[in-house]
Steps between C-alpha positions, in 0.01 A plus 500: 500500500812455293765664716484594865659804657805487719424463867649755735738227618627473142612860470855434622550233236328715237728799546805275477363347180230713337490253211368210710155562349460572131307824500198539273403858559248769414527877530120513515307441821138451390244710685257209531581203722345266244747621236789465744390145574505422128856627483604287796332190361677554167838476673622852572690513828624861529295821467589868529344670804488847649352454845435270793144450378638376167725251679207385712310412183794297369545319830143371488581328170849376589673747268818699557533872438770748417510860611669779299700740716611858421863418575629824352248720683489623858595269784168575671307350209704181510486476880122539507437244226735237640382544858141453387557188293816319616316253723244391241528126418389547138782744424781318320700758305580872502542679167724797430406788269401370157762557227692723739821502296330521161327818612819703538692349209311393186133580577346653187320759713833671572471656154462795461508605867848361565633348178518741207457213251334157522739213566770700675563230758554236232756729337656574841507875444671719765163651589335163563797368696519810719129487577519130586800551728329781688165325530654159560709629789190639669259216416730211588611661828137548601425143394781356712393706803141381464606137463703523820193638674287223354737235633482650847120511498409165342561220754447236229761651266283433197655503152528830316421493129585765241339497157677682219449561129636255247799720413567672833863588564704212639756716681241676717315174569821337616564790739189413701496125436629419853178648639276270293384142532298490176555681170251529218425658165189575296443451127178520296594404143165416335408807295293565188801683355720191529553233766815329624399257774843333507643825637371373837773238499761761409401723792482208741852390407618858547355529848622158609852626419438823689346334807804294607297202618198685636156389378379686191129569455370595156203735474306408187218636288145500636346760266469632144698813410191662342378600847771769497384733217830688492667181378286506183465123482209280408341246732711187527508274804756222533350169395517215748782348296693828517433533874616142546810553289602815689455335841700192410762701310559688825509180705742300284732801504506516879195691627379392846171686478253629240273794576239679287456875470219688331201274566325792668464645147318196360151618401191296573498369144857378552401233752610223262854636511494508880398135502799420277729650766323294765555191284871581495508543876327164540756328278787645701339428837454134407876482438601686817701203628728525196507877477634543852761226448853569372607397152596134481796550274491675164367304202697548181302621198621442146310612191548253218450732203521431129686832456634605840663819372185639339343650812788648697424727792189317616425440866444127457331251733535499879438206733463469878496183712357483852428217747234483771519182708482217245357710218673712238410797282677589175398839360600578141454846346563601139600867512514529121221613268549197277464128560778264596415150380787313663587611853727251677477538878765298683639474852189313617678187625317516836179439302631214288216276389229720648201628309453876495140611450446821301272695732177632347559303180449137400865415449800359686870428456717213626846592626756287316877530532443803721312707245177573317441658159216750467352734240418858591262748342595871501495643855370172638511360854510128571475366855604137542424338833519152650138529613185668368384566854685831474251625242243745632137406443426862413459533124301824477709770337756275329342559158504882517434651253259260337571445129 
């Protein structure tokens, strides 16, 4: 199994540093143990649960679980849930109410019940601001009270994670930030009406700024929007290359965990897409030693363009360097929808003279004078490593969809 759960003895260290394991998570807990085993063997290490029986199933496979708590509801509900589950060794993380702040500020469902026109929050109308102040005062006070109760009841003081929408209000998040150990955001940008996968990097950078050093987990797309008829979109699942790009775009921009929402909506005929997500989990799990390590400096990236002023406003290319024992990983992500044929990556003096293998491709680069020069396709990921032993042997799903 790719990643083992935290032992109960590890809880104290975990709550001090929730990022000590790179989380590869799923909001779906399969009903069948055989399907859960497949998920574990692929490399997932964190699964959403509701009950002690759910946690028992994870424990048998060495997985960790998270439990959502109604931290803005009655104290009796929180007390009962925490008292029932706080001693379970498979429980690693508590989760606060999903998109709690989004729901009283910019949630589209506030129109027409609360907002007289769509987009009132974005325009900061007096009506939207007054509603948010009134609701925010009540919701955040209840949240703080529930968190205090949680801390009294949980002897292991497990991390508390709050997931928000991509554009949730920063001011309200910052008000409750002292109560949180992990902050996250969700984004599902692959749509038949137009996709922008590089927005994942934008949102990750935003939440890293908001989080003030706390780990940021990105919740990514595990479904096709066509399963929600009201969205009026055609069937379109992320390809493996898009799934891979979005995961690594989050990681190079600071994410310390990647979780997938929506897989419960994958129909039986969508099994090939599910296997592509499992292939992504396997790739990440094989690199766990690097993903849980801190950045080893910041490589400099320079685009050597024939006409550098022609494409202003682009996101460019991002690079991340990590070390695990004697091995190194250099991840390079092109966030632009066009190629860059001369990307100079420097600041690699610690790797001088070493050969960097391009994982999953038959190519390599030699570090000379502290740099390498690479070419990048649009929205491409390149993973350079000092050893191919960090490649997963799992190849099923990496070609989704077949040409």
